C-alpha positions as CSV (number, residue, x, y, z in Angstrom):
1,X,77.5,-82.7,47.0
2,X,76.8,-79.1,47.5
3,X,77.0,-77.6,44.0
4,X,74.9,-76.5,41.0
5,X,72.0,-78.6,39.8
6,X,74.3,-80.6,37.5
7,X,74.8,-82.9,40.2
8,X,79.4,-86.2,43.9
9,X,81.0,-97.6,63.5
10,X,78.3,-97.2,65.7
11,X,77.2,-93.9,67.0
12,X,76.4,-92.7,70.5
13,X,74.0,-90.0,71.4
14,X,75.7,-87.2,73.3
15,X,72.5,-85.2,74.0
16,X,69.4,-83.9,72.3
17,X,70.4,-82.8,68.9
18,X,71.6,-79.3,68.7
19,X,69.9,-78.9,65.3
20,X,66.6,-79.4,67.0
21,X,67.4,-76.6,69.4
22,X,68.6,-74.4,66.5
23,X,65.3,-74.9,64.6
24,X,63.4,-73.8,67.6
25,X,65.5,-70.8,68.4
26,X,65.8,-69.7,64.8
27,X,62.1,-69.6,64.5
28,X,62.0,-67.4,67.5
29,X,64.8,-65.2,66.0
30,X,67.2,-65.7,68.9
31,X,70.6,-65.9,67.2
32,X,72.3,-65.6,70.6
33,X,70.5,-68.7,71.9
34,X,71.6,-70.6,68.8
35,X,75.2,-69.7,69.4
36,X,74.9,-70.8,73.0
37,X,73.5,-74.1,71.9
38,X,76.4,-74.7,69.6
39,X,78.9,-73.9,72.4
40,X,77.1,-76.2,74.8
41,X,77.2,-79.1,72.3
42,X,80.9,-78.5,71.6
43,X,81.6,-78.5,75.3
44,X,79.8,-81.8,75.7
45,X,81.8,-83.3,73.0
46,X,85.0,-82.2,74.7
47,X,83.8,-83.6,78.0
48,X,82.8,-86.9,76.5
49,X,86.1,-87.4,74.8
50,X,88.1,-86.6,77.9
51,X,89.9,-89.8,79.0
52,X,88.9,-91.8,75.9
53,X,91.9,-93.4,74.3
54,X,90.4,-95.9,71.7
55,X,90.2,-94.5,68.2
56,X,87.0,-96.3,67.4
57,X,85.3,-94.8,70.5
58,X,86.6,-91.4,69.7
59,X,85.2,-91.8,66.2
60,X,81.8,-92.8,67.7
61,X,81.8,-89.6,69.7
62,X,82.9,-87.5,66.7
63,X,80.1,-89.0,64.6
64,X,77.5,-88.3,67.2
65,X,78.7,-84.7,67.5
66,X,78.5,-84.3,63.7
67,X,74.9,-85.5,63.9
68,X,74.1,-82.4,65.9
69,X,74.8,-80.5,62.6
70,X,72.9,-83.0,60.5
71,X,76.0,-84.7,59.1
72,X,75.4,-88.5,59.2
73,X,78.6,-89.4,57.4
74,X,82.1,-88.8,58.7
75,X,85.4,-89.9,57.2
76,X,88.9,-89.6,58.7
77,X,92.1,-90.8,57.0
78,X,95.8,-90.2,57.3
79,X,98.0,-89.6,54.3
80,X,101.6,-88.5,53.5
81,X,102.6,-86.0,50.9
82,X,103.2,-88.6,48.2
83,X,100.6,-91.2,49.0
84,X,97.0,-92.0,47.9
85,X,94.3,-92.6,50.5
86,X,94.3,-96.4,50.6
87,X,98.1,-96.6,50.3
88,X,98.5,-94.0,53.1
89,X,97.3,-96.2,55.9
90,X,100.2,-97.2,58.2
91,X,100.3,-99.0,61.5
92,X,100.6,-95.9,63.5
93,X,97.8,-94.1,61.8
94,X,94.1,-94.4,61.6
95,X,91.5,-94.6,58.9
96,X,87.9,-94.4,60.1
97,X,84.7,-93.8,58.2
98,X,81.0,-94.7,58.3
99,X,80.2,-94.0,54.6
100,X,77.8,-96.4,52.9
101,X,79.6,-99.7,52.0
102,X,78.5,-99.4,48.4
103,X,80.1,-96.0,48.0
104,X,83.3,-97.2,49.7
105,X,83.5,-100.2,47.3
106,X,82.8,-98.0,44.3
107,X,85.4,-95.4,45.4
108,X,88.2,-97.9,45.5
109,X,87.0,-99.9,42.6
110,X,87.2,-96.9,40.4
111,X,90.5,-95.7,41.9
112,X,89.1,-92.4,42.9
113,X,91.7,-92.1,45.7
114,X,94.1,-91.3,42.9
115,X,92.1,-88.2,41.7
116,X,90.0,-87.3,44.7
117,X,89.8,-83.5,44.6
118,X,89.3,-83.3,48.4
119,X,92.7,-84.9,48.9
120,X,94.2,-82.6,46.3
121,X,92.8,-79.5,47.9
122,X,93.7,-80.7,51.4
123,X,97.4,-81.0,50.4
124,X,97.5,-77.3,49.7
125,X,95.0,-75.8,52.2
126,X,95.1,-75.3,55.9
127,X,91.5,-74.3,56.7
128,X,88.3,-76.2,56.3
129,X,86.5,-75.9,52.9
130,X,83.1,-76.6,51.4
131,X,82.9,-79.3,48.7
132,X,80.9,-76.9,46.5
133,X,83.9,-74.5,46.5
134,X,86.1,-77.3,45.1
135,X,83.4,-78.4,42.6
136,X,83.0,-74.9,41.2
137,X,86.7,-74.1,41.1
138,X,87.8,-73.6,37.5
139,X,90.9,-75.6,38.2
140,X,88.9,-78.7,39.1
141,X,88.9,-81.1,36.2
142,X,85.9,-83.0,34.8
143,X,87.3,-86.3,36.1
144,X,87.6,-84.8,39.6
145,X,84.1,-83.5,39.5
146,X,83.0,-87.0,38.6
147,X,84.1,-88.1,42.1
148,X,81.6,-85.6,43.5
149,X,78.9,-86.6,41.1
150,X,79.3,-90.3,41.9
151,X,79.3,-89.6,45.6
152,X,76.0,-87.7,45.2
153,X,74.5,-90.7,43.5
154,X,75.3,-92.7,46.6
155,X,73.7,-90.0,48.8
156,X,76.7,-87.8,49.8
157,X,75.5,-84.6,48.2
158,X,77.3,-81.9,50.1
159,X,80.0,-81.7,52.6
160,X,82.9,-80.0,54.5
161,X,86.5,-81.2,54.7
162,X,89.1,-80.3,57.2
163,X,92.8,-80.7,56.4
164,X,94.9,-81.6,59.4
165,X,98.6,-81.1,58.6
166,X,101.4,-82.7,60.6
167,X,105.2,-83.0,60.5
168,X,107.3,-84.3,57.6
169,X,104.7,-83.7,55.0
170,X,102.1,-86.0,56.6
171,X,98.5,-84.9,56.9
172,X,95.0,-86.2,57.6
173,X,91.6,-85.2,56.3
174,X,88.3,-85.3,58.1
175,X,85.2,-84.9,56.0
176,X,81.6,-84.4,57.0
177,X,78.8,-85.3,54.4
178,X,75.1,-84.6,54.1
179,X,72.4,-86.2,51.9
180,X,71.1,-82.9,50.7
181,X,72.5,-79.7,49.3
182,X,72.4,-76.8,51.7
183,X,74.6,-73.9,52.5
184,X,76.7,-74.2,55.6
185,X,76.9,-71.4,58.2
186,X,80.4,-70.3,59.1
187,X,79.7,-71.2,62.7
188,X,79.0,-74.8,61.6
189,X,82.3,-75.0,59.7
190,X,84.3,-73.4,62.6
191,X,82.9,-75.9,65.2
192,X,83.5,-78.9,63.0
193,X,87.0,-77.8,62.3
194,X,87.7,-77.4,66.0
195,X,86.2,-80.8,66.7
196,X,88.2,-82.4,63.9
197,X,91.4,-81.0,65.2
198,X,90.6,-82.1,68.7
199,X,89.8,-85.6,67.4
200,X,93.0,-85.7,65.4
201,X,95.2,-84.8,68.4
202,X,93.4,-87.3,70.6
203,X,93.9,-90.1,68.1
204,X,97.6,-89.2,67.6
205,X,98.2,-89.2,71.3
206,X,96.4,-92.5,71.8
207,X,98.2,-94.3,69.0
208,X,101.6,-93.0,70.2
209,X,100.9,-94.6,73.6
210,X,99.3,-97.8,72.5
211,X,102.3,-99.8,71.4
212,X,102.2,-102.3,68.6
213,X,98.9,-104.1,67.9
214,X,99.1,-107.9,67.1
215,X,98.9,-108.6,63.4
216,X,96.2,-111.2,62.7
217,X,97.3,-114.4,61.0
218,X,95.7,-114.8,57.6
219,X,96.0,-117.9,55.4
220,X,97.6,-117.7,52.0
221,X,94.3,-117.8,50.2
222,X,92.8,-115.2,52.6
223,X,95.8,-112.9,51.8
224,X,95.3,-113.4,48.1
225,X,91.6,-112.6,48.3
226,X,92.0,-109.5,50.3
227,X,94.8,-108.3,48.1
228,X,92.5,-108.3,45.1
229,X,89.8,-106.7,47.1
230,X,92.2,-103.9,47.9
231,X,92.9,-103.6,44.1
232,X,89.2,-103.1,43.5
233,X,88.3,-106.5,42.2
234,X,84.8,-108.0,42.7
235,X,84.3,-111.5,44.0
236,X,83.6,-112.8,40.5
237,X,86.8,-111.2,39.2
238,X,88.8,-112.6,42.1
239,X,87.4,-116.1,41.4
240,X,88.6,-115.9,37.8
241,X,92.0,-114.7,38.8
242,X,92.5,-117.4,41.5
243,X,90.5,-120.1,39.6
244,X,88.1,-120.6,42.5
245,X,84.4,-120.2,42.9
246,X,82.7,-117.0,43.9
247,X,81.4,-118.7,47.0
248,X,84.9,-119.7,48.0
249,X,86.1,-116.2,47.5
250,X,83.3,-114.8,49.7
251,X,84.1,-117.5,52.3
252,X,87.7,-116.4,52.6
253,X,86.8,-112.7,52.6
254,X,84.3,-113.3,55.4
255,X,87.0,-115.0,57.4
256,X,89.3,-112.0,56.8
257,X,86.5,-109.6,58.1
258,X,86.3,-111.7,61.3
259,X,90.0,-111.8,61.9
260,X,90.5,-108.1,61.2
261,X,87.4,-107.3,63.2
262,X,85.8,-105.0,60.6
263,X,82.4,-104.8,59.0
264,X,83.1,-104.3,55.3
265,X,85.4,-105.5,52.5
266,X,86.7,-102.0,52.1
267,X,87.6,-101.6,55.7
268,X,89.3,-105.1,55.7
269,X,91.4,-104.0,52.6
270,X,92.4,-100.8,54.3
271,X,93.4,-102.6,57.6
272,X,95.3,-105.3,55.7
273,X,97.4,-102.7,54.0
274,X,97.7,-100.9,57.4
275,X,99.1,-104.1,59.0
276,X,101.4,-104.8,56.1
277,X,99.6,-108.1,55.4
278,X,99.3,-107.1,51.7
279,X,101.2,-104.6,49.5
280,X,99.7,-102.9,46.5
């Protein structure tokens, strides 16, 4: 994360990376050209999302747009005023992210959704903010800074988050992360905030018109395994709890991944809570 030295899903290419264009124009000292390149990339993003209704496809386009600003990792999650990140997922909402699987597993294993300073700041703030601003805030606790420090250990060293508030106390957060510490230009923040808002509105519109998605049928053992995954347990721990082998645990979890059409244990746990298959 972007802070003092103390040191915390496929993608589609929209066009040649804007950052490549910026590096060229900046070396030639043409700030106007850089601004125009930003505007062009944003316009392409809007054009590519026009008519797209699937959340995962919209996320692919959002991720590709973020790559133009050298942000390889994007996360989007819906919450309500009294819920944690994992608990917040409901059937009419979306949670989409392309963070490294190991970091996702660590995040929920440690219960960081309960103390995540990004969520805490997003509840109270309307505009986008830098992670470094939260890290350096005197009101941020050492435990909250630990979330940033651990994220940095997994490669997410700096970032920007965009609060997206809705009715009845609900809100979403979209975060963009980089593997290095670098100051963000205000133009970058402004464009990512506009893109995040556009994405959020598109997802909300699509989900309101989609109807109810069929809930996959999981066996009792599959439900038990994914419940304990959602509670942050490893395969070894789940095996001890259920009195089955680690291989059997992994077998059931792999079946859950297939049935829920996801690529990681964390995503499966989130989706299982989303569907109401398990309750924490």
